[in-house]
N, C-alpha and C positions, 0 to 999 in steps of 0.2 A: 503493500499498500506506501512506502515512504517513496517510492521509486516512482509511482504513477504521480503523487503529490509533486514530486520534485519534477517531473515532466510540464506539471500544470503551471510550474509556480516561472518555468523556464520559457514557456510559451506562451502565457499568459492566457490559457483556458480557462475560463469559470474567475478567475483570480488576476487581481493586475500582477505584470509580468515583474519578478524579483529575481534578480539572479543570486540576490545573498541568501536568501530563504531556500533557491533550487540547490545551492550547493551546500547549506546545511542539510536538507533531505535526502540528497545524494549519497552523502557523508553517512547521515543515518541508516540510510539504507546499506550501505556497504556494511558497517557492523553488524545488521539482522543478517545478512546473505551471510559473513563469516560465519555468526554462531550456528546458524540455519546447516551450514553446509558442515561444517565438525562435527555437529550431532548427527549429522546422515551417514559422514562416511564411518563412525563409530559405528553408529546403530545398523547401518546395512552393509559390509566390507566387501561382503562377498557379490553387490547389486550398485556398481558405478554409476549404473543409469540414470537413479535416483538424484545423484549428486548433478551430474550434465545436465537435467532438465532443470535447474536453477542454476544453471552458471550463465546464460544469455544475459538474462537483465543485471546480474550482478556485474558484470565486466562494461555492462553499457553503463552502468551508475560510476563505473571506474572511470570511462570513458567521459562522461560530461562533467565530472568534478576536474578532471584533467584540463579538459575544454576550456572551463571556469577559471584556471589557473590553480589549482589547489598543490603546492609543494609535498603536500605531507603522503598524499593519496598516492602521487608516483612514486614516494618512496616504497611504499608496501609494494605498488605493481612492479617495481623493481625485482623486492625479494620473492614475489610469486614466481618470477622468468625467473630467480635465479634457480629455485624448486623445480624450475622444469615443466612450466603452467606456458602450456603453448601460446593459449590466447591472450596472454600477459605480456609474452613477446612482441604478439601481433600488435595491442594498441601502442607499446612502446615505440616501435618501430612506424608506425602508424602518426605519431605525435613527435618523433623525430627526437626520442627521450632514452 
């Protein structure tokens, strides 16, 4: 839900366009996805598809936070890339980080 709210603030859909609030919501969504992903990886270690289903919005939240200029999110993404996360590597390349 935070990801969708962030998109609304970013695009000004139903609310006033507010990039600061959008960034805050994207960062909140990232934290939420990180917790959910960790839970799913522990709960269903033999079912990686459950984790993969959640990653699209998770990485889109990273992408938008970087687009809005957040440096701390970029650092987290670098860590994911170093741990072998291909989508993280792709996003870093996309933004020239």
